N, C-alpha and C positions, 0 to 999 in steps of 0.2 A: 571793415569796421565802419560801422556808420556813426554819424555824429552822436547820437544817443548813446550809445554803448561808450564810446571815447568821454563823454560827460559823467556818464556813471562810474566809468574806470577813475576819472581824475578826481571825483569827490569821495571815493573811496581810500585813494593813495592820500589825499589831503587831511582826509579824517585820521587816518591811520598815522601819517606823519605828525598832525597836532596831537594825539592822543600819547605818542613817544615822546613828544617834545614836553608836554604836560608834566608826564611820568619822572622825566629826567629834572625838570624845574624842582617838582616835590622832593627827588630824591637831593637834590643838591641844598634845598631849604633844610630838609631834615640834617644833612649831614652838617652844615653850617650851624645848626642851633646844637647838635651833639658836639660839634668842637668847642663852640662857647661854653657849654654846661662844663666840658672837659678843662678848659682854661679857669673857670669860676672854682672848681673843685680843687685845682692845684693850687688856686690863690687862697682858699680857704686853709688847705694843709700846710701852707708857707706860712701863714698867719699865726697858725697854731703854734708853729715851730718856734718860729720868731718870738713869741710871747713866752714861751717856755725858756728859750734862751736867754730873755732879757730880765727874767725874775733870779738868773743865777749871776746878775752884774750888782755888785755892792753899791749902795748910793754912798756919796762922801756926805752928804747934808750939806754942803758950802751953798749950794743953790737948792732951794726949797720951794719949787712952784706949785705945789700943793694939787689941788684937782683938776686944775687948768693944764701943769705938765702932764699928768696922767692922760687928761684927753689928748691934747696934742701928741703925746709918744703913741697913744693909741691909733690915730690917724695916720701919724707918718709911717706907722709899721703895716699898717693896712694898705697904703699906699705902695710901701716897698714891696710887699707881697705880690701886688696886684702886676707892679712892674716886672717882677722875677717872673712871674706865670708868664706874662705876655711876650715875654724875649725867650719863652722856651728855655729856660737857666737850668732847670730841674729834668724836664723832660717827662714828667709825669702826665702831663696833658696830653701829650702825643701816643703815650702806652695806652692811657684810656681808650682815647678816641679809636686806635686801632683795635684794641680789644673789642669794644663796645660796637664798633661799625661792622667787623665780621661776625658778631653775632646776630644780624639781622638776617 
């Protein structure tokens, strides 16, 4: 094997490795985005569930914060939903991710 053929072989191998590496990186990015979207969906689902649950609680009227209280509660429950989704409390994001990633 002469030097020219070795260099040609090395460049082909290098380009093949680079192509495979790039494909893996793209797949990781796509999978990462898919998982983030699954967690976000779970967060929205939990938020809707918490809103419905909150409507079932009677208010005593002792403290009436008005519109500011409603905004605060909405932001609080939004944060609760995000934390619950990030901690995989329900597992919905994992199920969605597995289902959607196997569809590819």
